[in-house]
ZAMARGU-4260 file (C-alpha; in steps of 0.2 Angstrom, whole numbers, plus 5000, padded with zeros to 4 digits):
<rodrens>
0) 4968/4535/4890 | 4972/4541/4908 | 4962/4535/4922 | 4947/4543/4929 | 4949/4553/4945
5) 4937/4559/4959 | 4944/4576/4965 | 4938/4590/4976 | 4935/4606/4965 | 4945/4622/4969
10) 4935/4636/4960 | 4946/4650/4955 | 4941/4668/4952 | 4950/4679/4940 | 4965/4667/4938
15) 4970/4652/4929 | 4983/4639/4936 | 4995/4631/4924 | 5005/4615/4926 | 5022/4617/4934
20) 5018/4633/4943 | 5017/4636/4962 | 5003/4648/4967 | 4997/4655/4984 | 4978/4654/4986
25) 4966/4662/4998 | 4950/4652/5001 | 4935/4657/5012 | 4919/4651/5003 | 4911/4637/5014
30) 4910/4625/4999 | 4928/4628/4995 | 4934/4626/5013 | 4924/4609/5013 | 4933/4604/4997
35) 4950/4608/5004 | 4946/4598/5020 | 4941/4583/5009 | 4958/4585/4999 | 4968/4586/5015
40) 4959/4570/5021 | 4965/4561/5005 | 4980/4563/4994 | 4980/4582/4995 | 4975/4583/4976
45) 4962/4595/4969 | 4955/4600/4953 | 4958/4619/4951 | 4947/4626/4938 | 4942/4644/4934
50) 4925/4652/4935 | 4918/4660/4919 | 4911/4674/4929 | 4917/4681/4945 | 4902/4676/4957
55) 4902/4670/4975 | 4890/4656/4972 | 4899/4641/4964 | 4888/4633/4950 | 4892/4619/4938
60) 4888/4629/4922 | 4899/4644/4928 | 4915/4633/4928 | 4926/4629/4913 | 4928/4610/4910
65) 4947/4611/4907 | 4957/4614/4923 | 4973/4609/4932 | 4976/4595/4944 | 4985/4603/4959
70) 4993/4597/4975 | 4992/4606/4991 | 5010/4610/4997 | 5006/4621/5012 | 4991/4625/5023
75) 4989/4639/5035 | 4972/4643/5043 | 4966/4658/5052 | 4955/4674/5050 | 4940/4664/5045
80) 4949/4657/5029 | 4963/4646/5023 | 4980/4651/5015 | 4986/4638/5002 | 5002/4635/4992
85) 4997/4624/4978 | 5008/4616/4964 | 5001/4613/4947 | 5004/4595/4941 | 4994/4592/4924
90) 4980/4597/4913 | 4964/4589/4916 | 4946/4589/4910 | 4931/4588/4921 | 4919/4575/4914
95) 4906/4579/4927 | 4903/4590/4943 | 4895/4582/4958 | 4889/4591/4974 | 4893/4578/4987
100) 4887/4588/5002 | 4905/4592/5007 | 4910/4603/4993 | 4910/4601/4974 | 4918/4585/4967
105) 4924/4583/4949 | 4925/4567/4939 | 4941/4572/4930 | 4953/4564/4918 | 4971/4570/4915
110) 4975/4577/4898 | 4991/4573/4888 | 4998/4587/4878 | 5004/4585/4860 | 5022/4587/4857
115) 5029/4593/4840 | 5030/4580/4826 | 5049/4584/4825 | 5057/4592/4839 | 5072/4595/4829
120) 5062/4604/4815 | 5071/4621/4812 | 5054/4630/4812 | 5050/4623/4829 | 5067/4627/4836
125) 5066/4645/4829 | 5049/4647/4836 | 5054/4641/4853 | 5070/4651/4853 | 5060/4667/4848
130) 5048/4664/4862 | 5062/4663/4875 | 5070/4678/4868 | 5054/4689/4868 | 5049/4682/4885
135) 5067/4687/4892 | 5065/4704/4884 | 5048/4706/4892 | 5055/4702/4909 | 5068/4715/4907
140) 5056/4728/4902 | 5045/4723/4917 | 5060/4726/4929 | 5063/4708/4934 | 5081/4707/4941
145) 5094/4699/4929 | 5099/4685/4940 | 5081/4680/4944 | 5077/4681/4925 | 5092/4670/4921
150) 5088/4657/4934 | 5070/4657/4927 | 5076/4654/4909 | 5089/4641/4913 | 5077/4631/4925
155) 5065/4626/4912 | 5071/4619/4895 | 5056/4609/4889 | 5045/4620/4877 | 5028/4615/4884
160) 5033/4618/4902 | 5041/4635/4897 | 5026/4640/4888 | 5015/4636/4903 | 5026/4646/4915
165) 5026/4661/4904 | 5007/4660/4901 | 5005/4661/4920 | 5016/4676/4923 | 5012/4686/4908
170) 4998/4699/4910 | 4982/4694/4900 | 4964/4692/4903 | 4958/4676/4912 | 4949/4671/4896
175) 4966/4671/4886 | 4975/4661/4899 | 4960/4648/4899 | 4963/4646/4880 | 4981/4643/4882
180) 4977/4630/4896 | 4965/4621/4884 | 4978/4621/4870 | 4986/4603/4870 | 4997/4606/4855
185) 5014/4613/4861 | 5018/4621/4844 | 5001/4630/4843 | 5003/4635/4861 | 5020/4643/4858
190) 5013/4652/4843 | 4998/4659/4852 | 5009/4664/4867 | 5022/4672/4856 | 5009/4683/4848
195) 5003/4688/4866 | 5021/4692/4871 | 5024/4702/4855 | 5009/4712/4859 | 5015/4715/4877
200) 5031/4721/4870 | 5023/4733/4858 | 5012/4740/4871 | 5027/4743/4882 | 5036/4752/4868
205) 5021/4762/4864 | 5019/4767/4883 | 5037/4772/4883 | 5036/4782/4868 | 5020/4791/4874
210) 5029/4794/4891 | 5044/4802/4882 | 5032/4813/4872 | 5022/4818/4887 | 5038/4821/4897
215) 5044/4833/4883 | 5028/4842/4882 | 5027/4844/4901 | 5032/4862/4905 | 5043/4866/4920
220) 5027/4869/4930 | 5020/4852/4928 | 5036/4844/4931 | 5039/4854/4947 | 5021/4849/4952
225) 5025/4830/4951 | 5041/4833/4960 | 5032/4842/4974 | 5020/4828/4976 | 5034/4817/4978
230) 5042/4829/4991 | 5025/4829/5000 | 5026/4810/5002 | 5044/4811/5008 | 5039/4825/5020
235) 5025/4814/5027 | 5037/4800/5030 | 5049/4812/5039 | 5036/4820/5049 | 5038/4837/5041
240) 5021/4838/5033 | 5016/4854/5042 | 5031/4863/5035 | 5027/4856/5018 | 5009/4862/5019
245) 5015/4880/5024 | 5026/4881/5009 | 5012/4875/4998 | 5001/4888/5005 | 5014/4902/5001
250) 5015/4895/4984 | 4996/4896/4981 | 4996/4914/4988 | 5010/4919/4976 | 5001/4911/4961
255) 4986/4922/4965 | 4996/4938/4966 | 4998/4941/4947 | 5016/4945/4948 | 5026/4950/4933
260) 5039/4938/4926 | 5054/4948/4933 | 5047/4948/4950 | 5040/4931/4950 | 5057/4924/4945
265) 5065/4932/4961 | 5051/4926/4972 | 5051/4908/4965 | 5070/4908/4969 | 5067/4913/4987
270) 5053/4900/4988 | 5065/4886/4982 | 5077/4891/4995 | 5063/4890/5008 | 5060/4872/5003
275) 5078/4867/5004 | 5081/4875/5021 | 5079/4866/5037 | 5063/4872/5046 | 5072/4873/5062
280) 5085/4885/5056 | 5085/4904/5058 | 5087/4907/5039 | 5070/4898/5037 | 5061/4910/5047
285) 5069/4925/5038 | 5064/4918/5021 | 5047/4914/5027 | 5044/4931/5034 | 5050/4939/5018
290) 5038/4928/5008 | 5024/4933/5020 | 5027/4951/5017 | 5027/4948/4998 | 5010/4939/4999
295) 5003/4952/5010 | 5006/4966/4997 | 4992/4972/4985 | 5001/4968/4969 | 4986/4967/4958
300) 4972/4973/4970 | 4965/4990/4968 | 4949/5000/4973 | 4938/5008/4959 | 4938/5027/4959
305) 4922/5036/4962 | 4925/5051/4951 | 4909/5060/4954 | 4913/5079/4956 | 4896/5083/4963
310) 4898/5070/4977 | 4916/5075/4980 | 4911/5093/4982 | 4897/5087/4994 | 4910/5078/5004
315) 4922/5092/5005 | 4908/5104/5010 | 4902/5092/5023 | 4919/5089/5031 | 4926/5107/5031
320) 4920/5125/5032 | 4929/5138/5022 | 4945/5134/5013 | 4936/5138/4997 | 4953/5140/4987
325) 4959/5123/4993 | 4942/5115/4989 | 4943/5123/4971 | 4960/5116/4969 | 4955/5099/4975
330) 4940/5098/4963 | 4951/5104/4949 | 4963/5090/4953 | 4948/5077/4953 | 4941/5084/4937
335) 4957/5081/4928 | 4957/5063/4934 | 4939/5061/4929 | 4941/5067/4911 | 4957/5056/4909
340) 4947/5040/4916 | 4933/5044/4904 | 4944/5045/4889 | 4953/5029/4893 | 4937/5020/4896
345) 4930/5026/4879 | 4946/5021/4870 | 4945/5003/4877 | 4927/5001/4873 | 4930/5008/4855
350) 4944/4995/4852 | 4933/4981/4860 | 4919/4986/4848 | 4930/4985/4833 | 4937/4968/4839
355) 4920/4961/4843 | 4914/4966/4826 | 4928/4956/4818 | 4925/4941/4829 | 4906/4941/4829
360) 4899/4924/4829 | 4915/4915/4833 | 4921/4906/4849 | 4935/4920/4851 | 4923/4933/4857
365) 4930/4943/4872 | 4921/4939/4889 | 4913/4953/4898 | 4924/4951/4913 | 4940/4953/4902
370) 4933/4969/4895 | 4930/4976/4913 | 4947/4971/4918 | 4955/4980/4903 | 4944/4996/4907
375) 4950/4996/4925 | 4968/4994/4919 | 4967/5008/4907 | 4958/5020/4920 | 4972/5016/4932
380) 4986/5020/4919 | 4977/5036/4913 | 4975/5043/4931 | 4992/5037/4937 | 5002/5052/4932
385) 4997/5068/4941 | 5004/5081/4952 | 5009/5077/4970 | 4999/5089/4981 | 5008/5098/4995
390) 4996/5106/5008 | 5006/5120/5016 | 5000/5130/5030 | 5000/5133/5049 | 4995/5119/5061
395) 4976/5115/5064 | 4969/5122/5048 | 4963/5106/5041 | 4977/5099/5030 | 4976/5081/5036
400) 4957/5081/5036 | 4956/5087/5018 | 4967/5073/5013 | 4955/5061/5022 | 4940/5069/5013
405) 4949/5066/4996 | 4951/5048/5000 | 4932/5047/5005 | 4927/5056/4989 | 4937/5044/4978
410) 4932/5029/4987 | 4950/5024/4991 | 4959/5018/5006 | 4968/5031/5017 | 4984/5028/5026
415) 4994/5042/5035 | 5013/5041/5037 | 5020/5052/5050 | 5037/5059/5044 | 5041/5071/5058
420) 5058/5067/5066 | 5062/5053/5054 | 5081/5053/5052 | 5085/5037/5044 | 5084/5033/5025
425) 5079/5015/5029 | 5063/5021/5037 | 5057/5026/5019 | 5066/5013/5009 | 5067/4999/5021
430) 5082/4989/5028 | 5092/4976/5018 | 5088/4958/5023 | 5106/4955/5028 | 5102/4965/5044
435) 5095/4956/5059 | 5077/4962/5062 | 5076/4970/5044 | 5059/4977/5040 | 5052/4985/5024
440) 5050/5004/5024 | 5035/5015/5028 | 5029/5016/5010 | 5028/4997/5009 | 5020/4995/5026
445) 5007/5008/5021 | 5003/4998/5006 | 5001/4982/5016 | 4990/4991/5028 | 4979/4998/5014
450) 4977/4981/5005 | 4976/4991/4989 | 4989/4997/4976 | 4980/5014/4973 | 4977/5021/4991
455) 4978/5039/4996 | 4994/5040/5006 | 4997/5056/5017 | 5015/5060/5020 | 5013/5071/5035
460) 5025/5084/5040 | 5038/5082/5026 | 5046/5098/5032 | 5051/5090/5049 | 5062/5077/5041
465) 5080/5076/5049 | 5097/5071/5042 | 5109/5060/5051 | 5124/5049/5047 | 5111/5035/5042
470) 5106/5045/5027 | 5094/5058/5021 | 5076/5052/5021 | 5071/5067/5010 | 5082/5060/4996
475) 5073/5043/4998 | 5057/5052/4995 | 5063/5059/4978 | 5060/5042/4969 | 5043/5040/4978
480) 5036/5057/4973 | 5042/5057/4955 | 5029/5050/4943 | 5042/5046/4930 | 5051/5034/4942
485) 5040/5028/4955 | 5032/5014/4944 | 5048/5004/4948 | 5050/5009/4967 | 5062/4996/4975
490) 5061/4994/4993 | 5078/4988/5000 | 5069/4974/5010 | 5059/4968/4996 | 5073/4969/4983
495) 5060/4969/4968 | 5051/4983/4960 | 5033/4989/4966 | 5023/5000/4955 | 5018/5016/4965
500) 5011/5026/4950 | 4993/5022/4955 | 4996/5029/4973 | 4989/5046/4976 | 5002/5054/4987
505) 4998/5070/4997 | 5011/5079/5008 | 5008/5092/5022 | 5020/5105/5029 | 5020/5120/5040
510) 5036/5128/5033 | 5039/5125/5015 | 5056/5134/5016 | 5062/5119/5027 | 5059/5107/5012
515) 5074/5103/5001 | 5073/5111/4984 | 5073/5095/4974 | 5059/5087/4984 | 5049/5103/4984
520) 5051/5104/4965 | 5042/5087/4964 | 5026/5094/4972 | 5013/5107/4969 | 5010/5118/4984
525) 4992/5121/4989 | 4992/5136/5002 | 4982/5134/5017 | 4978/5151/5026 | 4972/5154/5044
530) 4954/5155/5048 | 4945/5172/5052 | 4936/5174/5068 | 4920/5172/5059 | 4926/5156/5051
535) 4932/5149/5068 | 4915/5153/5075 | 4906/5144/5062 | 4918/5129/5063 | 4915/5128/5082
540) 4896/5128/5080 | 4896/5115/5066 | 4909/5103/5071 | 4919/5107/5087 | 4904/5109/5099
545) 4894/5094/5093 | 4910/5083/5093 | 4916/5088/5111 | 4898/5087/5117 | 4897/5069/5111
550) 4915/5064/5118 | 4910/5072/5135 | 4895/5060/5136 | 4882/5073/5134 | 4866/5072/5125
555) 4861/5084/5111 | 4854/5100/5119 | 4862/5098/5136 | 4876/5110/5132 | 4874/5127/5123
560) 4888/5139/5120 | 4881/5156/5114 | 4889/5166/5100 | 4896/5179/5112 | 4904/5165/5122
565) 4912/5157/5107 | 4919/5174/5101 | 4927/5177/5118 | 4935/5159/5117 | 4942/5163/5100
570) 4949/5180/5104 | 4954/5179/5123 | 4958/5161/5126 | 4966/5155/5109 | 4980/5162/5098
575) 4981/5151/5082 | 4978/5151/5064 | 4969/5134/5065 | 4956/5128/5078 | 4965/5114/5088
580) 4967/5125/5104 | 4949/5131/5101 | 4943/5113/5101 | 4953/5110/5117 | 4945/5125/5126
585) 4927/5119/5120 | 4932/5102/5127 | 4936/5109/5144 | 4919/5118/5144 | 4910/5102/5139
590) 4918/5092/5153 | 4914/5105/5166 | 4896/5105/5160 | 4896/5086/5161 | 4902/5086/5179
595) 4888/5098/5184 | 4875/5088/5175 | 4882/5071/5182 | 4881/5078/5200 | 4863/5082/5198
600) 4865/5101/5199 | 4856/5104/5183 | 4850/5096/5167 | 4856/5109/5154 | 4871/5121/5154
605) 4870/5137/5144 | 4887/5146/5143 | 4886/5165/5140 | 4900/5177/5137 | 4902/5182/5155
610) 4902/5163/5161 | 4918/5159/5151 | 4929/5165/5166 | 4919/5153/5177 | 4923/5138/5166
615) 4940/5142/5160 | 4948/5154/5172 | 4956/5171/5168 | 4960/5176/5151 | 4976/5169/5144
620) 4978/5178/5128 | 4981/5197/5127 | 4982/5203/5109 | 4987/5220/5105 | 4974/5233/5103
625) 4974/5249/5093 | 4981/5264/5102 | 4968/5277/5108 | 4978/5292/5104 | 4991/5299/5092
630) 5009/5298/5099 | 5025/5305/5092 | 5037/5292/5085 | 5025/5277/5088 | 5018/5268/5072
635) 5007/5253/5071 | 5014/5239/5060 | 5008/5222/5055 | 5016/5205/5056 | 5013/5187/5051
640) 5017/5171/5060 | 5011/5153/5057 | 4998/5155/5070 | 4990/5170/5062 | 4993/5189/5060
645) 4993/5203/5073 | 4999/5221/5075 | 5014/5228/5083 | 5020/5245/5089 | 5036/5253/5083
650) 5043/5266/5095 | 5056/5279/5091 | 5064/5290/5103 | 5076/5305/5098 | 5086/5312/5112
655) 5098/5326/5109 | 5115/5322/5115 | 5123/5333/5128 | 5139/5336/5117 | 5136/5337/5099
660) 5150/5340/5087 | 5150/5357/5079 | 5142/5359/5062 | 5153/5365/5048 | 5142/5379/5041
665) 5125/5387/5044 | 5117/5375/5032 | 5124/5360/5041 | 5134/5353/5027 | 5145/5344/5039
670) 5134/5337/5053 | 5139/5325/5066 | 5133/5307/5067 | 5121/5301/5080 | 5120/5284/5088
675) 5106/5271/5083 | 5100/5259/5096 | 5089/5244/5091 | 5080/5234/5105 | 5066/5221/5105
680) 5075/5205/5099 | 5076/5211/5081 | 5083/5200/5067 | 5096/5205/5055 | 5083/5209/5041
685) 5073/5220/5053 | 5089/5229/5058 | 5093/5232/5040 | 5076/5240/5037 | 5079/5251/5052
690) 5095/5257/5046 | 5088/5260/5028 | 5073/5270/5035 | 5086/5281/5046 | 5097/5284/5031
695) 5082/5289/5020 | 5075/5301/5034 | 5092/5309/5036 | 5094/5311/5017 | 5077/5319/5015
700) 5078/5329/5032 | 5076/5346/5023 | 5061/5340/5013 | 5052/5334/5029 | 5056/5349/5039
705) 5068/5340/5051 | 5082/5350/5059 | 5098/5343/5053 | 5106/5344/5070 | 5092/5333/5077
710) 5093/5321/5062 | 5112/5318/5064 | 5115/5323/5082 | 5102/5314/5091 | 5103/5297/5101
715) 5090/5287/5091 | 5082/5272/5100 | 5070/5261/5090 | 5061/5248/5101 | 5048/5235/5096
720) 5038/5229/5112 | 5037/5211/5117 | 5056/5210/5118 | 5055/5191/5123 | 5049/5187/5106
725) 5061/5186/5091 | 5056/5197/5076 | 5062/5198/5059 | 5057/5202/5041 | 5057/5217/5029
730) 5039/5222/5030 | 5041/5234/5045 | 5051/5246/5034 | 5036/5258/5031 | 5031/5258/5049
735) 5049/5262/5055 | 5051/5276/5042 | 5034/5284/5048 | 5040/5282/5066 | 5057/5290/5063
740) 5050/5304/5053 | 5037/5307/5066 | 5050/5308/5080 | 5062/5319/5071 | 5049/5331/5063
745) 5037/5332/5077 | 5022/5326/5067 | 5012/5312/5076 | 5007/5295/5067 | 4989/5291/5066
750) 4984/5279/5079 | 4970/5272/5068 | 4981/5267/5053 | 4991/5250/5052 | 5004/5249/5039
755) 5016/5237/5031 | 5029/5237/5017 | 5047/5236/5013 | 5057/5252/5010 | 5071/5256/4998
760) 5084/5270/5000 | 5077/5278/4985 | 5060/5279/4993 | 5050/5265/4985 | 5038/5254/4994
765) 5040/5236/4989 | 5027/5222/4991 | 5027/5209/5005 | 5018/5193/5009 | 5005/5187/5022
770) 4993/5201/5017 | 4978/5191/5022 | 4984/5186/5039 | 4991/5204/5043 | 4974/5212/5039
775) 4965/5199/5049 | 4976/5203/5064 | 4973/5222/5062 | 4955/5219/5060 | 4955/5209/5076
780) 4964/5223/5085 | 4951/5235/5080 | 4960/5245/5066 | 4950/5248/5051 | 4962/5259/5040
785) 4976/5249/5032 | 4991/5255/5022 | 4998/5243/5010 | 5011/5243/4995 | 5001/5246/4980
790) 5007/5230/4972 | 4998/5220/4986 | 4981/5227/4983 | 4977/5212/4972 | 4980/5201/4987
795) 4964/5209/4995 | 4954/5196/4985 | 4959/5183/4998 | 4950/5192/5012 | 4933/5187/5017
800) 4920/5199/5010 | 4913/5202/5028 | 4930/5208/5034 | 4934/5218/5018 | 4918/5228/5019
805) 4924/5235/5036 | 4941/5240/5030 | 4948/5256/5022 | 4963/5250/5012 | 4976/5263/5004
810) 4990/5258/4992 | 5006/5267/4992 | 5020/5266/4979 | 5032/5278/4988 | 5037/5284/5005
815) 5029/5301/5002 | 5012/5293/4998 | 5013/5282/5013 | 5018/5296/5025 | 5003/5306/5018
820) 4992/5293/5025 | 5002/5288/5040 | 5005/5305/5048 | 4992/5315/5056 | 4987/5331/5045
825) 4999/5326/5030 | 4992/5325/5013 | 4997/5325/4995 | 4993/5339/4983 | 4998/5340/4965
830) 5013/5328/4968 | 5018/5337/4984 | 5018/5331/5002 | 5011/5344/5013 | 5014/5344/5032
835) 5003/5353/5045 | 5010/5370/5052 | 5019/5364/5068 | 5031/5374/5079 | 5049/5368/5077
840) 5058/5362/5092 | 5066/5376/5102 | 5053/5388/5097 | 5048/5396/5081 | 5037/5389/5067
845) 5041/5381/5051 | 5039/5398/5042 | 5030/5389/5028 | 5016/5377/5026 | 5029/5364/5023
850) 5028/5361/5004 | 5038/5347/4999 | 5040/5340/4981 | 5035/5321/4980 | 5051/5311/4978
855) 5050/5297/4966 | 5062/5283/4966 | 5073/5279/4951
</rodrens>
């Protein structure tokens, strides 16, 4: 029996100390510090015993009775506590705990362990060896270095001491360690410890197996996420946390874009390059800019169409006056889209109803938001393919504003792309990223601006595209405007396809003949005609005057323009098919009125017709007016320009030459040839019309009572006034023929008739274009009798009713029919053209009424 010892108590929390171990301990409780002081004052030995429960207060009944006698090897004080290094010497049992006032004291007695009966017993030897092997394997699994593990295994050979060391270092609950401490039998302790070590090994194997399975099940995304977390930690250590956060923000934005797998693969590749690139390098900035462009594009964001035809019609009528044909075409366009969207929605709902009936009562029922998304996708696909509208017409007639109204009626975003003067293909398709300062093309920039994948994009002035050594931008538009191709439009900068099929493209042009044929073929032209004076007056009253009044800082009612004043502005100060110049003139009047009101001269300005000169100065437009009398050799023609129609006078002078070649016989079978002079900056086509008219007049001289000597021997001069203005076109043929026949026959042309039409050598009158504009120009000039090719009579439907009611329109299929209307006194009777009785040049009369059989062309 060992001696009884009085030792200060060292209470332990959540730990058990075994004999033969060296353990660092931190102590801070007052009672424990007193006990340590008492030990240091004696032989430095203490009774280290574990607490049953982890509490701050040290009580007798909360301490185990079996503990370890330890010796304090080192002491370090500071920070309100004590750091100890203690060595376990032997097991001991507390017979009694006494509170001596300077810490807890234990009456303890050392315990002697029970060695095996026969240390050479094979069973014991095998048990000891198995424990050592399993303990070594556990150490290796725990990552203990091989040298340290070998030193540990070789340093302790006695079975009991080895078991105590292993018991201290193996992870197990304090209760289990306490049981091993209380076990005095070495063999029993080895067996219990071996079982614990085996369990630890099995646990490690299970963990490794689970980890392997999880690693196999982890997809590339999860593995990448783990690596990124590690990368974040590395970046924090290197001070690159901001760059890492920037990349992560880009990654989160890309995740939310809803990209297709093909596009996502390319974008992820660029994102990986960004992570591997030094943030201070130029390449990093290039890649980051590229990814920012990608994240700013509306890959899956769209606005919902408002396909309400009634509301759309209200918007169009509210924003524009007139343009009825254009509005009808736009509403037809929207009606087709509305029906397609309805059909697509009905099909999706029908399929969803069938699926819901099959899945009723199950957890697989389709959520409402999924159904709504499918309906939106179906509508977008159904309305994606449609005609590309081309608004063609003169400037200022409302092409751009109609496109804005379409966007407003549909509830879509609106973006305008100005193509006038664009000469580089890269402006449309973008620059490749290999170039310094590369940027996406205008199409991609418009999508970024719209923040929607289905905006209305106006391609303004497509007829003004240029061609240079840098490529043909009109060719780049071929893919953009082709519904069969634009679902995979690839911008050179992006390098990945973007779906443009949901974009509503609208193009505008002034001259369709300047648009390349392949590009024009991809669009459906909607013709915009010029406004009539009445339409311009209504537009000014409804839109221009209120807008300019507001922009000039005037209140409603402070400026009033009478109807007569507006009419004068339209006819004498502007010359255009649209209303842009008219709005400028109204703006000038409004600003002068604002000045008068601002200076206190008046509180309200009323502008009458006679006041316009005071505000705008002298008249700047002098349109042609109808002649007041019939004139030999002068016919009134009509012409059309992009700014509207007007009349022109064709003048013919026939002067007998001083020396005329002698004719062959009395009938003039061999006449001489006279000269033809053309002036007035006539184009090639108009010159050809003049020659054709002269040839026809000469060939039918006898029928029209023309002296052959005069027809062939005269110096003929055809002049079209306003010589500084180039003129061309075939539609002056009828007017030229009438003027030539008038000059050669001596029959005057009616001054109240305006005529147009192309002439053939066989006497046919062919149709022409621009009928509406020409008739409006004639009406403006005061002419009320119109001569048209018979085939153009159908075009009268385009004229406003108030204008057509004031006009007398005649149709002609042949020159004879045209001359019966154009020449004063001529008429058709039973298929014959009858001329009035007029004296022939040089004295004498025709000798007959002038009966001529109607010549019909073959």
